[in-house]
Structures are given as structure tokens and as C-alpha cells.
LOMAR-465229 format. One record per atom (N, C-alpha, C): residue number from 1; residue in three letters; atom name; x, y, z. Coordinates in Angstrom, 1 decimal, always signed. Layout:
% LOMAR-465229
+-----+-----+------+--------+--------+--------+
!   n ! res ! atom !     c1 !     c2 !     c3 !
+-----+-----+------+--------+--------+--------+
! NUM ! ALA !   CA !      X !      Y !      Z !
...
+-----+-----+------+--------+--------+--------+
% end
This chain:
% LOMAR-465229
+-----+-----+------+--------+--------+--------+
!   n ! res ! atom !     c1 !     c2 !     c3 !
+-----+-----+------+--------+--------+--------+
!   1 ! MET !    N !  -13.1 !   +1.2 !   +8.0 !
!   1 ! MET !   CA !  -13.5 !   +0.0 !   +7.2 !
!   1 ! MET !    C !  -12.6 !   -1.1 !   +7.5 !
!   2 ! THR !    N !  -13.1 !   -2.2 !   +7.9 !
!   2 ! THR !   CA !  -12.2 !   -3.4 !   +8.2 !
!   2 ! THR !    C !  -12.3 !   -4.4 !   +7.1 !
!   3 ! ASN !    N !  -13.1 !   -4.4 !   +6.1 !
!   3 ! ASN !   CA !  -13.2 !   -5.4 !   +5.1 !
!   3 ! ASN !    C !  -11.9 !   -5.5 !   +4.3 !
!   4 ! GLY !    N !  -11.1 !   -6.4 !   +4.6 !
!   4 ! GLY !   CA !   -9.8 !   -6.6 !   +3.9 !
!   4 ! GLY !    C !   -8.7 !   -5.8 !   +4.3 !
!   5 ! ASP !    N !   -8.9 !   -4.9 !   +5.2 !
!   5 ! ASP !   CA !   -7.9 !   -4.0 !   +5.7 !
!   5 ! ASP !    C !   -7.1 !   -4.6 !   +6.9 !
!   6 ! MET !    N !   -5.9 !   -5.1 !   +6.6 !
!   6 ! MET !   CA !   -5.2 !   -5.9 !   +7.6 !
!   6 ! MET !    C !   -4.7 !   -5.0 !   +8.8 !
!   7 ! ARG !    N !   -4.8 !   -3.7 !   +8.7 !
!   7 ! ARG !   CA !   -4.4 !   -2.9 !   +9.8 !
!   7 ! ARG !    C !   -5.3 !   -3.2 !  +11.1 !
!   8 ! TYR !    N !   -6.4 !   -3.9 !  +10.9 !
!   8 ! TYR !   CA !   -7.2 !   -4.2 !  +12.0 !
!   8 ! TYR !    C !   -7.0 !   -5.6 !  +12.6 !
!   9 ! GLY !    N !   -5.9 !   -6.3 !  +12.1 !
!   9 ! GLY !   CA !   -5.5 !   -7.6 !  +12.7 !
!   9 ! GLY !    C !   -6.1 !   -8.8 !  +12.1 !
!  10 ! GLN !    N !   -6.8 !   -8.7 !  +11.0 !
!  10 ! GLN !   CA !   -7.4 !   -9.9 !  +10.4 !
!  10 ! GLN !    C !   -7.0 !   -9.9 !   +8.9 !
!  11 ! CYS !    N !   -6.6 !  -11.1 !   +8.4 !
!  11 ! CYS !   CA !   -6.2 !  -11.2 !   +7.0 !
!  11 ! CYS !    C !   -7.4 !  -11.2 !   +6.1 !
!  12 ! GLY !    N !   -7.4 !  -10.3 !   +5.1 !
!  12 ! GLY !   CA !   -8.5 !  -10.3 !   +4.1 !
!  12 ! GLY !    C !   -8.6 !  -11.4 !   +3.2 !
!  13 ! ALA !    N !   -7.5 !  -12.2 !   +3.0 !
!  13 ! ALA !   CA !   -7.4 !  -13.3 !   +2.1 !
!  13 ! ALA !    C !   -7.8 !  -14.6 !   +2.7 !
!  14 ! CYS !    N !   -7.3 !  -14.9 !   +3.9 !
!  14 ! CYS !   CA !   -7.6 !  -16.2 !   +4.5 !
!  14 ! CYS !    C !   -8.4 !  -16.1 !   +5.8 !
!  15 ! GLY !    N !   -8.5 !  -14.9 !   +6.4 !
!  15 ! GLY !   CA !   -9.3 !  -14.7 !   +7.6 !
!  15 ! GLY !    C !   -8.6 !  -15.0 !   +8.9 !
!  16 ! ALA !    N !   -7.3 !  -15.4 !   +8.8 !
!  16 ! ALA !   CA !   -6.6 !  -15.6 !  +10.0 !
!  16 ! ALA !    C !   -6.3 !  -14.4 !  +10.8 !
!  17 ! GLY !    N !   -6.2 !  -14.5 !  +12.1 !
!  17 ! GLY !   CA !   -5.8 !  -13.4 !  +13.0 !
!  17 ! GLY !    C !   -4.4 !  -13.4 !  +13.3 !
!  18 ! GLU !    N !   -3.5 !  -13.7 !  +12.3 !
!  18 ! GLU !   CA !   -2.1 !  -13.8 !  +12.5 !
!  18 ! GLU !    C !   -1.4 !  -12.7 !  +11.7 !
!  19 ! VAL !    N !   -1.8 !  -11.5 !  +11.9 !
!  19 ! VAL !   CA !   -1.2 !  -10.4 !  +11.1 !
!  19 ! VAL !    C !   -0.2 !   -9.7 !  +12.0 !
!  20 ! PHE !    N !   +1.0 !   -9.4 !  +11.3 !
!  20 ! PHE !   CA !   +2.1 !   -8.8 !  +12.0 !
!  20 ! PHE !    C !   +2.5 !   -7.6 !  +11.2 !
!  21 ! GLN !    N !   +3.0 !   -6.5 !  +11.9 !
!  21 ! GLN !   CA !   +3.3 !   -5.3 !  +11.3 !
!  21 ! GLN !    C !   +4.8 !   -5.1 !  +11.2 !
!  22 ! GLY !    N !   +5.3 !   -4.6 !  +10.1 !
!  22 ! GLY !   CA !   +6.7 !   -4.3 !   +9.9 !
!  22 ! GLY !    C !   +6.8 !   -3.0 !   +9.1 !
!  23 ! GLU !    N !   +8.0 !   -2.7 !   +8.6 !
!  23 ! GLU !   CA !   +8.2 !   -1.5 !   +7.9 !
!  23 ! GLU !    C !   +8.9 !   -1.9 !   +6.6 !
!  24 ! TYR !    N !   +8.5 !   -1.2 !   +5.5 !
!  24 ! TYR !   CA !   +9.2 !   -1.4 !   +4.2 !
!  24 ! TYR !    C !   +9.6 !   -0.1 !   +3.7 !
!  25 ! VAL !    N !  +10.9 !   +0.1 !   +3.3 !
!  25 ! VAL !   CA !  +11.4 !   +1.3 !   +2.7 !
!  25 ! VAL !    C !  +11.7 !   +1.0 !   +1.3 !
!  26 ! ALA !    N !  +11.0 !   +1.7 !   +0.4 !
!  26 ! ALA !   CA !  +11.3 !   +1.4 !   -1.1 !
!  26 ! ALA !    C !  +12.7 !   +1.8 !   -1.5 !
!  27 ! GLN !    N !  +13.3 !   +0.9 !   -2.2 !
!  27 ! GLN !   CA !  +14.7 !   +1.1 !   -2.6 !
!  27 ! GLN !    C !  +14.9 !   +1.9 !   -3.9 !
!  28 ! SER !    N !  +13.9 !   +1.8 !   -4.8 !
!  28 ! SER !   CA !  +14.0 !   +2.5 !   -6.1 !
!  28 ! SER !    C !  +13.3 !   +3.8 !   -6.2 !
!  29 ! GLY !    N !  +12.5 !   +4.1 !   -5.2 !
!  29 ! GLY !   CA !  +11.7 !   +5.3 !   -5.3 !
!  29 ! GLY !    C !  +10.3 !   +5.0 !   -5.9 !
!  30 ! LEU !    N !   +9.4 !   +6.0 !   -5.8 !
!  30 ! LEU !   CA !   +8.0 !   +5.8 !   -6.2 !
!  30 ! LEU !    C !   +8.0 !   +6.2 !   -7.7 !
!  31 ! ARG !    N !   +7.4 !   +5.4 !   -8.5 !
!  31 ! ARG !   CA !   +7.2 !   +5.8 !  -10.0 !
!  31 ! ARG !    C !   +5.9 !   +5.3 !  -10.5 !
!  32 ! LYS !    N !   +5.5 !   +5.8 !  -11.6 !
!  32 ! LYS !   CA !   +4.3 !   +5.3 !  -12.3 !
!  32 ! LYS !    C !   +4.6 !   +4.0 !  -12.9 !
!  33 ! THR !    N !   +3.6 !   +3.2 !  -13.2 !
!  33 ! THR !   CA !   +3.7 !   +1.9 !  -13.7 !
!  33 ! THR !    C !   +4.5 !   +1.9 !  -15.1 !
!  34 ! GLY !    N !   +5.6 !   +1.2 !  -15.2 !
!  34 ! GLY !   CA !   +6.3 !   +1.1 !  -16.4 !
!  34 ! GLY !    C !   +7.2 !   +2.3 !  -16.6 !
!  35 ! GLY !    N !   +7.3 !   +3.3 !  -15.7 !
!  35 ! GLY !   CA !   +8.1 !   +4.5 !  -15.9 !
!  35 ! GLY !    C !   +9.4 !   +4.4 !  -15.2 !
!  36 ! GLY !    N !  +10.2 !   +5.4 !  -15.4 !
!  36 ! GLY !   CA !  +11.5 !   +5.5 !  -14.7 !
!  36 ! GLY !    C !  +11.3 !   +6.0 !  -13.3 !
!  37 ! SER !    N !  +12.4 !   +6.1 !  -12.5 !
!  37 ! SER !   CA !  +12.2 !   +6.5 !  -11.1 !
!  37 ! SER !    C !  +11.9 !   +8.0 !  -11.1 !
!  38 ! PHE !    N !  +11.4 !   +8.5 !  -10.0 !
!  38 ! PHE !   CA !  +11.1 !   +9.9 !   -9.8 !
!  38 ! PHE !    C !  +12.0 !  +10.6 !   -8.8 !
!  39 ! GLY !    N !  +13.2 !  +10.8 !   -9.2 !
!  39 ! GLY !   CA !  +14.1 !  +11.6 !   -8.4 !
!  39 ! GLY !    C !  +14.3 !  +11.2 !   -6.9 !
!  40 ! GLY !    N !  +14.3 !   +9.9 !   -6.6 !
!  40 ! GLY !   CA !  +14.6 !   +9.4 !   -5.3 !
!  40 ! GLY !    C !  +13.5 !   +9.6 !   -4.3 !
!  41 ! ARG !    N !  +12.3 !   +9.7 !   -4.7 !
!  41 ! ARG !   CA !  +11.2 !   +9.8 !   -3.7 !
!  41 ! ARG !    C !  +11.1 !   +8.4 !   -3.1 !
!  42 ! GLN !    N !  +11.7 !   +8.1 !   -2.0 !
!  42 ! GLN !   CA !  +11.6 !   +6.8 !   -1.4 !
!  42 ! GLN !    C !  +10.7 !   +6.8 !   -0.2 !
!  43 ! PRO !    N !   +9.4 !   +6.3 !   -0.5 !
!  43 ! PRO !   CA !   +8.5 !   +6.3 !   +0.6 !
!  43 ! PRO !    C !   +8.7 !   +5.2 !   +1.6 !
!  44 ! THR !    N !   +8.2 !   +5.4 !   +2.8 !
!  44 ! THR !   CA !   +8.3 !   +4.3 !   +3.8 !
!  44 ! THR !    C !   +6.8 !   +3.8 !   +3.9 !
!  45 ! PHE !    N !   +6.7 !   +2.5 !   +4.0 !
!  45 ! PHE !   CA !   +5.4 !   +1.9 !   +4.0 !
!  45 ! PHE !    C !   +5.3 !   +1.1 !   +5.4 !
!  46 ! ASP !    N !   +4.1 !   +1.1 !   +5.9 !
!  46 ! ASP !   CA !   +3.7 !   +0.2 !   +7.0 !
!  46 ! ASP !    C !   +3.3 !   -1.1 !   +6.3 !
!  47 ! ALA !    N !   +4.0 !   -2.2 !   +6.7 !
!  47 ! ALA !   CA !   +3.7 !   -3.5 !   +6.0 !
!  47 ! ALA !    C !   +3.0 !   -4.4 !   +7.0 !
!  48 ! TYR !    N !   +1.9 !   -5.0 !   +6.5 !
!  48 ! TYR !   CA !   +1.1 !   -5.9 !   +7.3 !
!  48 ! TYR !    C !   +1.2 !   -7.3 !   +6.6 !
!  49 ! ILE !    N !   +1.7 !   -8.3 !   +7.3 !
!  49 ! ILE !   CA !   +1.9 !   -9.6 !   +6.7 !
!  49 ! ILE !    C !   +1.2 !  -10.6 !   +7.5 !
!  50 ! CYS !    N !   +0.4 !  -11.5 !   +6.8 !
!  50 ! CYS !   CA !   -0.3 !  -12.6 !   +7.5 !
!  50 ! CYS !    C !   +0.7 !  -13.8 !   +7.6 !
!  51 ! ALA !    N !   +1.0 !  -14.2 !   +8.8 !
!  51 ! ALA !   CA !   +1.9 !  -15.4 !   +9.0 !
!  51 ! ALA !    C !   +1.3 !  -16.7 !   +8.6 !
!  52 ! ALA !    N !   +0.0 !  -16.7 !   +8.4 !
!  52 ! ALA !   CA !   -0.7 !  -18.0 !   +8.0 !
!  52 ! ALA !    C !   -0.6 !  -18.2 !   +6.5 !
!  53 ! CYS !    N !   -0.8 !  -17.2 !   +5.7 !
!  53 ! CYS !   CA !   -0.8 !  -17.4 !   +4.2 !
!  53 ! CYS !    C !   +0.1 !  -16.5 !   +3.4 !
!  54 ! GLY !    N !   +0.8 !  -15.5 !   +4.1 !
!  54 ! GLY !   CA !   +1.7 !  -14.7 !   +3.4 !
!  54 ! GLY !    C !   +1.1 !  -13.4 !   +2.7 !
!  55 ! ASN !    N !   -0.2 !  -13.3 !   +2.8 !
!  55 ! ASN !   CA !   -0.8 !  -12.1 !   +2.2 !
!  55 ! ASN !    C !   -0.2 !  -10.9 !   +2.8 !
!  56 ! THR !    N !   +0.1 !   -9.8 !   +2.0 !
!  56 ! THR !   CA !   +0.8 !   -8.6 !   +2.5 !
!  56 ! THR !    C !   +0.1 !   -7.4 !   +2.0 !
!  57 ! GLN !    N !   +0.0 !   -6.4 !   +2.8 !
!  57 ! GLN !   CA !   -0.6 !   -5.1 !   +2.5 !
!  57 ! GLN !    C !   +0.5 !   -4.0 !   +2.8 !
!  58 ! LEU !    N !   +0.7 !   -3.1 !   +1.9 !
!  58 ! LEU !   CA !   +1.6 !   -1.9 !   +2.2 !
!  58 ! LEU !    C !   +0.7 !   -0.7 !   +2.2 !
!  59 ! HIS !    N !   +0.9 !   +0.2 !   +3.2 !
!  59 ! HIS !   CA !   +0.3 !   +1.4 !   +3.4 !
!  59 ! HIS !    C !   +1.3 !   +2.5 !   +3.5 !
!  60 ! VAL !    N !   +1.4 !   +3.4 !   +2.5 !
!  60 ! VAL !   CA !   +2.4 !   +4.5 !   +2.5 !
!  60 ! VAL !    C !   +2.1 !   +5.5 !   +3.6 !
!  61 ! ARG !    N !   +3.2 !   +6.0 !   +4.2 !
!  61 ! ARG !   CA !   +3.0 !   +7.0 !   +5.2 !
!  61 ! ARG !    C !   +3.0 !   +8.4 !   +4.5 !
!  62 ! LEU !    N !   +1.8 !   +9.0 !   +4.4 !
!  62 ! LEU !   CA !   +1.7 !  +10.2 !   +3.6 !
!  62 ! LEU !    C !   +1.9 !  +11.5 !   +4.5 !
!  63 ! ASP !    N !   +2.7 !  +12.3 !   +3.9 !
!  63 ! ASP !   CA !   +2.8 !  +13.7 !   +4.3 !
!  63 ! ASP !    C !   +2.4 !  +14.6 !   +3.2 !
!  64 ! SER !    N !   +2.3 !  +15.9 !   +3.3 !
!  64 ! SER !   CA !   +1.8 !  +16.7 !   +2.2 !
!  64 ! SER !    C !   +2.6 !  +16.6 !   +1.0 !
!  65 ! LYS !    N !   +3.9 !  +16.5 !   +1.1 !
!  65 ! LYS !   CA !   +4.8 !  +16.4 !   +0.0 !
!  65 ! LYS !    C !   +4.6 !  +15.1 !   -0.8 !
!  66 ! MET !    N !   +4.5 !  +14.0 !   -0.1 !
!  66 ! MET !   CA !   +4.3 !  +12.7 !   -0.8 !
!  66 ! MET !    C !   +2.9 !  +12.7 !   -1.4 !
!  67 ! SER !    N !   +1.9 !  +13.2 !   -0.8 !
!  67 ! SER !   CA !   +0.6 !  +13.3 !   -1.3 !
!  67 ! SER !    C !   +0.5 !  +14.1 !   -2.6 !
!  68 ! SER !    N !   +1.2 !  +15.2 !   -2.6 !
!  68 ! SER !   CA !   +1.3 !  +16.0 !   -3.8 !
!  68 ! SER !    C !   +2.0 !  +15.3 !   -4.9 !
!  69 ! HIS !    N !   +3.1 !  +14.6 !   -4.6 !
!  69 ! HIS !   CA !   +3.9 !  +13.9 !   -5.6 !
!  69 ! HIS !    C !   +3.0 !  +12.8 !   -6.2 !
!  70 ! ILE !    N !   +2.2 !  +12.1 !   -5.4 !
!  70 ! ILE !   CA !   +1.3 !  +11.1 !   -6.0 !
!  70 ! ILE !    C !   +0.3 !  +11.6 !   -6.9 !
!  71 ! ARG !    N !   -0.3 !  +12.7 !   -6.5 !
!  71 ! ARG !   CA !   -1.4 !  +13.4 !   -7.3 !
!  71 ! ARG !    C !   -0.8 !  +13.9 !   -8.6 !
!  72 ! ARG !    N !   +0.4 !  +14.4 !   -8.6 !
!  72 ! ARG !   CA !   +1.0 !  +14.9 !   -9.9 !
!  72 ! ARG !    C !   +1.5 !  +13.9 !  -10.8 !
!  73 ! HIS !    N !   +2.1 !  +12.8 !  -10.3 !
!  73 ! HIS !   CA !   +2.8 !  +11.9 !  -11.1 !
!  73 ! HIS !    C !   +2.2 !  +10.5 !  -11.4 !
!  74 ! LEU !    N !   +1.3 !  +10.1 !  -10.6 !
!  74 ! LEU !   CA !   +0.7 !   +8.7 !  -10.8 !
!  74 ! LEU !    C !   -0.7 !   +8.8 !  -11.4 !
!  75 ! GLN !    N !   -1.1 !   +7.7 !  -12.0 !
!  75 ! GLN !   CA !   -2.4 !   +7.6 !  -12.6 !
!  75 ! GLN !    C !   -3.5 !   +7.4 !  -11.6 !
!  76 ! TRP !    N !   -4.5 !   +8.2 !  -11.6 !
!  76 ! TRP !   CA !   -5.7 !   +8.1 !  -10.8 !
!  76 ! TRP !    C !   -6.6 !   +7.0 !  -11.3 !
!  77 ! ILE !    N !   -7.1 !   +6.2 !  -10.4 !
!  77 ! ILE !   CA !   -8.0 !   +5.1 !  -10.7 !
!  77 ! ILE !    C !   -9.4 !   +5.5 !  -10.1 !
!  78 ! PRO !    N !  -10.3 !   +5.9 !  -10.9 !
!  78 ! PRO !   CA !  -11.6 !   +6.3 !  -10.4 !
!  78 ! PRO !    C !  -12.4 !   +5.2 !   -9.8 !
!  79 ! PRO !    N !  -13.2 !   +5.4 !   -8.8 !
!  79 ! PRO !   CA !  -14.0 !   +4.3 !   -8.2 !
!  79 ! PRO !    C !  -14.9 !   +3.6 !   -9.2 !
!  80 ! ALA !    N !  -14.9 !   +2.3 !   -9.1 !
!  80 ! ALA !   CA !  -15.7 !   +1.5 !  -10.0 !
!  80 ! ALA !    C !  -17.1 !   +1.4 !   -9.4 !
!  81 ! LEU !    N !  -18.1 !   +1.4 !  -10.3 !
!  81 ! LEU !   CA !  -19.4 !   +1.1 !   -9.9 !
!  81 ! LEU !    C !  -19.6 !   -0.4 !   -9.6 !
!  82 ! ASP !    N !  -20.3 !   -0.7 !   -8.5 !
!  82 ! ASP !   CA !  -20.5 !   -2.1 !   -8.1 !
!  82 ! ASP !    C !  -21.5 !   -2.7 !   -9.1 !
!  83 ! THR !    N !  -21.0 !   -3.7 !   -9.9 !
!  83 ! THR !   CA !  -21.9 !   -4.3 !  -10.9 !
!  83 ! THR !    C !  -22.5 !   -5.6 !  -10.5 !
!  84 ! ARG !    N !  -22.4 !   -5.9 !   -9.2 !
!  84 ! ARG !   CA !  -23.0 !   -7.2 !   -8.7 !
!  84 ! ARG !    C !  -24.5 !   -7.2 !   -8.8 !
+-----+-----+------+--------+--------+--------+
% end
């Protein structure tokens, strides 16, 4: 899927083809919204930044341990029905 996914080189916000990739390492660890930290689970993210408008996307690098951690500790958001 390329719609808004900056991993394919185009910004979903402004449409520019000025997307650059970097790396972001979380300093505080992964936690649920408003919660305390979860024992130092510091995920590494692939960061995609548009040089034209500053829009940024982070994609966590999942392994089985991180995936399990997310499923156990974070709130699941069910898919919304398209109401257009």
C-alpha cells in the first residue's frame, strides 16, 4: 500500500518526492499512552522525513519479542468502518 506510506518515497502530506530515511532510537522505552515506562523496552524505528514539509513517519522494527510486548501492553485500535 503506498497511500500515505512514506517508505515508498513520496510524502503523504504534501506529495513531494523528497523523503529521506534515518533511524530513531526511543530514549524512554515503549509505553502505553499516559503510562509509565515498560522496563527499558527501547525500540528502534525507521524514520522517514519529508525535506519539503517536515512530515515524519516512524516504523518500529518488529521482532517476535517486541510484537508480543506490544500485544500485551498497548491498547489495540480496531479498524474503523469507512463512513464516507
